[in-house]
PAZAPA-4460 file (N, C-alpha, C; in steps of 0.05 Angstrom, whole numbers, plus 32768, in hexadecimal, padded with zeros to 4 digits):
% residues 153
    n_x    n_y    n_z   ca_x   ca_y   ca_z    c_x    c_y    c_z   seq   type   mol
   80AA   8285   8364   80A2   828B   8348   80B6   8281   8335     1      M     A
   80CE   8284   833A   80E4   827B   8328   80E4   825D   8325     2      R     A
   80E0   8251   833C   80E1   8231   833C   80C9   8228   832E     3      R     A
   80B3   8234   8330   809A   822C   8322   809E   822D   8303     4      R     A
   80A9   8243   82FA   80AD   8244   82DD   80C0   822F   82D2     5      W     A
   80D4   8229   82E3   80E7   8213   82DB   80D8   81F8   82D9     6      H     A
   80C4   81F3   82EC   80B6   81DA   82EB   80A3   81DA   82D2     7      E     A
   8097   81F0   82CA   8085   81F2   82B3   8097   81ED   8298     8      V     A
   80AE   81F9   8299   80C0   81F5   8281   80C8   81D8   827F     9      R     A
   80CD   81CB   8294   80D5   81AE   8294   80BD   819D   8289    10      R     A
   80A6   81A4   8293   808D   8195   828A   8089   8198   826C    11      E     A
   808E   81B0   8262   8089   81B6   8247   809E   81A6   8236    12      I     A
   80B6   81A6   823F   80CB   8196   8232   80C4   8176   8232    13      L     A
   80BB   816E   8248   80B4   8150   8249   809C   814C   8235    14      Y     A
   808A   815C   8234   8073   8159   8222   807C   815A   8205    15      V     A
   808D   816D   81FE   8098   816E   81E4   80A8   8156   81DD    16      A     A
   80B8   814C   81EE   80C7   8134   81EA   80B6   811C   81E5    17      L     A
   80A2   8119   81F5   808E   8102   81F3   807F   8103   81D7    18      I     A
   8078   811D   81D1   806A   8120   81B5   807E   811A   819F    19      L     A
   8096   8122   81A1   80A9   811C   818B   80AF   80FD   8189    20      C     A
   80B1   80F0   819F   80B5   80D3   819E   809B   80C5   8195    21      L     A
   8084   80CF   819C   806B   80C2   8193   8067   80C6   8175    22      L     A
   806E   80DE   816B   806A   80E4   814E   807E   80D3   813E    23      S     A
   8097   80CF   8147   80AB   80C0   813C   80A1   80A2   813A    24      F     A
   8097   8097   8151   808D   807C   8153   8076   8078   813E    25      A     A
   8064   8089   813D   804C   8088   812C   8056   8088   810E    26      I     A
   8067   809A   8106   8070   809B   80EB   8083   8086   80E4    27      S     A
   8090   8078   80F6   80A1   8063   80F0   8095   8048   80F1    28      R     A
   8082   8043   8103   8078   8028   8106   8059   8025   8101    29      W     A
   804B   803C   80FE   802F   803B   80F9   8025   8047   80E0    30      I     A
   802A   8060   80DD   8021   806E   80C3   803A   8078   80B3    31      L     A
   8040   806E   809D   8055   8076   808D   804C   8088   8077    32      S     A
   8058   80A0   8076   8050   80B1   8060   805C   80A8   8045    33      P     A
   804C   80AB   802F   8054   80A3   8016   804B   80B9   8001    34      V     A
   805A   80BD   7FEE   8052   80D0   7FD9   8051   80C1   7FBE    35      K     A
   803A   80C1   7FB2   8035   80B3   7F99   8048   80BF   7F84    36      I     A
   8058   80AC   7F78   806C   80B4   7F62   8064   80A5   7F48    37      A     A
   805E   80B4   7F34   8056   80A8   7F1A   8038   80A5   7F15    38      G     A
   8033   8099   7EFF   8017   8097   7EF6   800C   807A   7EF8    39      E     A
   8018   8068   7F06   8010   804D   7F08   7FF6   804A   7F16    40      S     A
   7FED   805B   7F27   7FD5   805A   7F36   7FBE   806B   7F2B    41      M     A
   7FC2   8079   7F14   7FAF   808A   7F09   7F96   8079   7F00    42      L     A
   7F80   8081   7F03   7F75   809D   7F08   7F6E   80A1   7F26    43      P     A
   7F73   808A   7F37   7F6A   808D   7F52   7F7D   809A   7F65    44      N     A
   7F96   809A   7F5E   7FAB   80A7   7F6D   7FBD   80B6   7F5A    45      Y     A
   7FC2   80D0   7F60   7FD0   80E2   7F4C   7FEF   80E3   7F56    46      N     A
   7FFF   80E9   7F41   801C   80ED   7F44   801E   8103   7F57    47      D     A
   802F   8100   7F6C   8035   8115   7F80   8022   8115   7F98    48      G     A
   800C   8106   7F97   7FF8   8106   7FAB   8004   80F9   7FC6    49      Q     A
   8000   8105   7FDC   8009   80F9   7FF5   7FF5   80E5   7FFF    50      P     A
   7FFE   80D1   800D   7FEE   80BD   801A   7FFE   80B1   8032    51      N     A
   7FF1   80A0   8042   7FFE   8093   8058   7FF9   8074   8056    52      F     A
   800B   8065   805E   8009   8048   8060   8004   8041   807C    53      I     A
   7FEF   8033   8083   7FE9   8027   809D   7FF7   800D   80A0    54      N     A
   800E   800E   80AF   801D   7FF6   80B2   8010   7FE1   80C5    55      R     A
   7FFB   7FE8   80D4   7FEF   7FD7   80E4   7FD7   7FC8   80D8    56      L     A
   7FCE   7FD0   80C0   7FB6   7FC8   80B3   7FB5   7FA8   80B1    57      A     A
   7FCB   7F9C   80AC   7FCD   7F7F   80A7   7FD9   7F6F   80BE    58      Y     A
   7FD9   7F7B   80D4   7FE3   7F6C   80ED   7FD0   7F55   80F4    59      V     A
   7FB7   7F59   80F3   7FA4   7F44   80FB   7F92   7F3A   80E3    60      S     A
   7F98   7F46   80CB   7F89   7F3D   80B3   7F9C   7F3A   809B    61      S     A
   7F93   7F32   8086   7FA2   7F30   806D   7F98   7F45   8058    62      S     A
   7FAB   7F4C   8046   7FA2   7F5E   8030   7F89   7F51   8020    63      P     A
   7F77   7F62   8017   7F60   7F57   8009   7F62   7F62   7FED    64      Q     A
   7F54   7F54   7FDA   7F53   7F5D   7FBD   7F47   7F79   7FBF    65      R     A
   7F53   7F8B   7FAF   7F4A   7FA6   7FAC   7F59   7FBA   7FBF    66      G     A
   7F64   7FB0   7FD4   7F74   7FC1   7FE7   7F8B   7FCE   7FD6    67      D     A
   7F90   7FE8   7FDE   7FA8   7FF5   7FD5   7FBD   7FF3   7FEB    68      V     A
   7FD3   7FE8   7FE4   7FE5   7FE0   7FF9   8002   7FEF   7FF3    69      V     A
   8010   7FF4   8008   8029   7FFD   8005   803E   7FE5   8005    70      G     A
   804F   7FE2   7FF4   8062   7FCB   7FF5   807E   7FD4   7FF0    71      L     A
   8091   7FC4   7FF9   80AE   7FCA   7FF6   80BA   7FB4   7FE5    72      Q     A
   80C6   7FBC   7FD0   80D5   7FA9   7FBF   80F2   7FB4   7FBC    73      V     A
   8105   7FA8   7FCA   811F   7FB1   7FCC   811F   7FCA   7FDC    74      G     A
   812B   7FDF   7FD1   812B   7FFA   7FDD   8113   800C   7FD5    75      D     A
   8103   8001   7FC3   80EE   8011   7FB8   80D4   800C   7FC7    76      E     A
   80C3   8021   7FCA   80A8   801E   7FD5   8095   8024   7FBF    77      F     A
   807D   8015   7FBE   8069   8019   7FAA   804E   801A   7FB8    78      Y     A
   803A   8025   7FAA   8020   8025   7FB3   8010   8019   7F9A    79      L     A
   8004   8000   7F9F   7FF7   7FF1   7F8C   7FDF   7FE3   7F96    80      K     A
   7FCF   7FD8   7F83   7FB5   7FCB   7F8B   7FB6   7FAC   7F8B    81      R     A
   7FAB   7FA0   7F9F   7FAB   7F83   7FA0   7F97   7F78   7F8D    82      V     A
   7F9F   7F66   7F7A   7F8D   7F5B   7F66   7F89   7F3E   7F6A    83      I     A
   7F9E   7F2F   7F74   7F9D   7F12   7F78   7FA5   7F0B   7F95    84      G     A
   7F98   7EF6   7F9F   7F9F   7EED   7FBB   7FAD   7ED3   7FB8    85      L     A
   7FBA   7ECA   7FD0   7FC9   7EB2   7FD0   7FBA   7E9A   7FC5    86      P     A
   7FC8   7E89   7FB4   7FBC   7E72   7FA9   7FAC   7E76   7F90    87      G     A
   7FA6   7E8E   7F87   7F95   7E91   7F71   7FA5   7E91   7F56    88      E     A
   7F95   7E8B   7F42   7FA1   7E8B   7F27   7F97   7EA6   7F19    89      K     A
   7FA9   7EB5   7F0F   7FA3   7ECF   7F03   7FAA   7ECD   7EE4    90      I     A
   7F96   7ED3   7ED4   7F99   7ED2   7EB7   7F90   7EED   7EAB    91      E     A
   7F9A   7EF3   7E93   7F94   7F0D   7E85   7F89   7F08   7E6B    92      F     A
   7F72   7F10   7E66   7F66   7F0D   7E49   7F5C   7F28   7E42    93      K     A
   7F68   7F32   7E2C   7F64   7F4D   7E21   7F68   7F61   7E38    94      R     A
   7F52   7F6F   7E40   7F56   7F83   7E56   7F47   7F79   7E6F    95      D     A
   7F43   7F5F   7E70   7F35   7F53   7E89   7F48   7F41   7E99    96      T     A
   7F48   7F45   7EB2   7F57   7F34   7EC4   7F45   7F1C   7ECE    97      I     A
   7F4F   7F04   7ECC   7F40   7EED   7ED2   7F4C   7EE0   7EEB    98      I     A
   7F3C   7EDE   7F00   7F46   7ED3   7F1A   7F38   7EB8   7F20    99      V     A
   7F46   7EA2   7F1F   7F3A   7E88   7F22   7F24   7E81   7F0E   100      N     A
   7F27   7E8A   7EF5   7F14   7E86   7EE1   7EFE   7E97   7EDF   101      G     A
   7EFC   7EAC   7EF1   7EE6   7EC1   7EF0   7EF1   7EDC   7EEE   102      R     A
   7EE3   7EED   7EDC   7EED   7F08   7ED9   7EED   7F19   7EF2   103      P     A
   7F03   7F28   7EF6   7F05   7F38   7F0E   7EF1   7F4F   7F0D   104      L     A
   7EE0   7F54   7F21   7ED0   7F6B   7F22   7EE0   7F80   7F32   105      E     A
   7EE4   7F97   7F26   7EF0   7FAD   7F34   7EDE   7FC4   7F35   106      E     A
   7EDA   7FCE   7F4E   7EC8   7FE4   7F53   7ED6   7FFF   7F56   107      H     A
   7EEE   7FFF   7F4D   7EFE   8019   7F4D   7F05   801C   7F2F   108      Y     A
   7F0B   8034   7F29   7F10   803B   7F0C   7F2E   8032   7F05   109      H     A
   7F32   8023   7EF1   7F4B   8019   7EE6   7F4F   8021   7EC9   110      V     A
   7F67   8023   7EC1   7F6E   8026   7EA5   7F75   800A   7E9A   111      R     A
   7F6D   8001   7E82   7F6F   7FE5   7E79   7F8B   7FDD   7E75   112      P     A
   7F8E   7FC2   7E78   7FA6   7FB4   7E73   7FA8   7FAF   7E54   113      L     A
   7FBE   7FB9   7E49   7FBF   7FB8   7E2A   7FD1   7FA2   7E20   114      L     A
   7FE0   7F94   7E31   7FF0   7F7F   7E27   7FEA   7F65   7E32   115      W     A
   7FF5   7F50   7E25   7FF0   7F35   7E2D   8004   7F29   7E43   116      R     A
   7FF9   7F1B   7E57   800C   7F12   7E6B   8006   7EF4   7E6F   117      L     A
   8019   7EE5   7E76   8016   7EC9   7E7C   8006   7EC5   7E95   118      A     A
   7FF7   7EB0   7E97   7FE9   7EAA   7EB1   7FFC   7EA8   7EC8   119      P     A
   7FF3   7EB0   7EE0   8003   7EAF   7EF9   7FF4   7E9D   7F0D   120      V     A
   8003   7E8B   7F18   7FF8   7E7B   7F2F   8006   7E84   7F48   121      Q     A
   7FF6   7E91   7F5A   8001   7E9B   7F73   8006   7E87   7F89   122      L     A
   801C   7E89   7F95   8024   7E77   7FAB   8014   7E7E   7FC4   123      G     A
   8017   7E6E   7FDA   8008   7E72   7FF3   8010   7E8C   8001   124      P     A
   8025   7E9B   7FFA   802B   7EB2   8007   8030   7EC9   7FF4   125      N     A
   8022   7EC7   7FDC   8025   7EDA   7FC5   800B   7EEA   7FC1   126      D     A
   8010   7F03   7FBB   7FFA   7F15   7FB2   8000   7F20   7F96   127      Y     A
   7FEB   7F22   7F85   7FF0   7F2F   7F6C   7FEA   7F4D   7F6D   128      F     A
   7FFC   7F5E   7F66   7FF9   7F7A   7F6C   7FFD   7F88   7F51   129      I     A
   7FEB   7F9D   7F4C   7FED   7FAC   7F32   7FE4   7FCA   7F3A   130      M     A
   7FED   7FDD   7F28   7FE4   7FF8   7F2A   7FC8   7FFB   7F1B   131      G     A
   7FBA   800F   7F21   7F9F   8013   7F16   7FA2   801C   7EF8   132      D     A
   7FB7   8028   7EF2   7FBD   8030   7ED7   7FCB   8019   7EC8   133      N     A
   7FBC   8006   7EC1   7FC7   7FED   7EB6   7FD6   7FF2   7E99   134      R     A
   7FD2   8008   7E8E   7FDF   800F   7E75   7FFE   8012   7E79   135      T     A
   8005   801B   7E91   8022   801F   7E95   802C   8014   7EB0   136      C     A
   801C   8004   7EBE   8025   7FFA   7ED9   8021   7FDC   7EDA   137      S     A
   8033   7FCE   7EE6   8032   7FB2   7EEA   8046   7FAB   7F00   138      M     A
   8040   7F9B   7F11   8053   7F92   7F25   8054   7F74   7F26   139      L     A
   803E   7F66   7F2B   803C   7F4A   7F2B   803A   7F3D   7F47   140      G     A
   8043   7F25   7F4A   8041   7F17   7F64   8057   7F22   7F76   141      A     A
   804E   7F27   7F8E   8061   7F30   7FA6   805B   7F1E   7FBD   142      V     A
   806F   7F1A   7FCD   806C   7F0B   7FE6   805F   7F1D   7FFC   143      R     A
   804F   7F0F   800E   8041   7F1D   8022   8054   7F30   8033   144      R     A
   806D   7F27   8037   807E   7F37   8049   8087   7F51   803C   145      E     A
   8083   7F53   8021   808A   7F6D   8013   8073   7F81   8016   146      N     A
   805C   7F7A   801F   8045   7F8C   8023   8049   7F98   803F   147      I     A
   804B   7FB2   8040   8052   7FBF   805A   8039   7FCB   8067   148      I     A
   8023   7FCD   8058   800B   7FD9   8064   7FF7   7FE2   804F   149      G     A
   7FE1   7FEE   8059   7FCB   7FF6   8048   7FCA   8015   8046   150      K     A
   7FC5   801D   802D   7FC2   803A   8029   7FA9   8045   8038   151      A     A
   7FAB   805C   8045   7F95   8066   8053   7F7F   8071   8043   152      L     A
   7F86   807F   802D   7F71   808B   801B   7F7C   808E   7FFF   153      F     A
***
């Protein structure tokens, strides 16, 4: 009886160890937790709202226009929306974003851009990223390697 309890305890410890390692691997290399900080993604994402970044989302595909992505710039992490794709020309006229000469159709709620910006020609590995609250958020062109994944919700 004593030996049997010892074996059960060992199995429980092994299972607990495996679960800890698995949860560490998932949180480190697959799903990264992120907390929205600030008002740059209002009204679609609120300050303090938790979310997760799927780090495997772009392993076999590229970010698409409208995707909300997690990106790293230096030591900072951001949650922003993809507006422009590699090779595109982005222009700003009043509160309209023009992509390759055509107005950008956005099917999510955004707050208008209130300032003037110079046109941007994206390179072959650049994406144009902005927050949904265009009155107070702007990031600009970022390299593909700075995009770490896609927001889950």
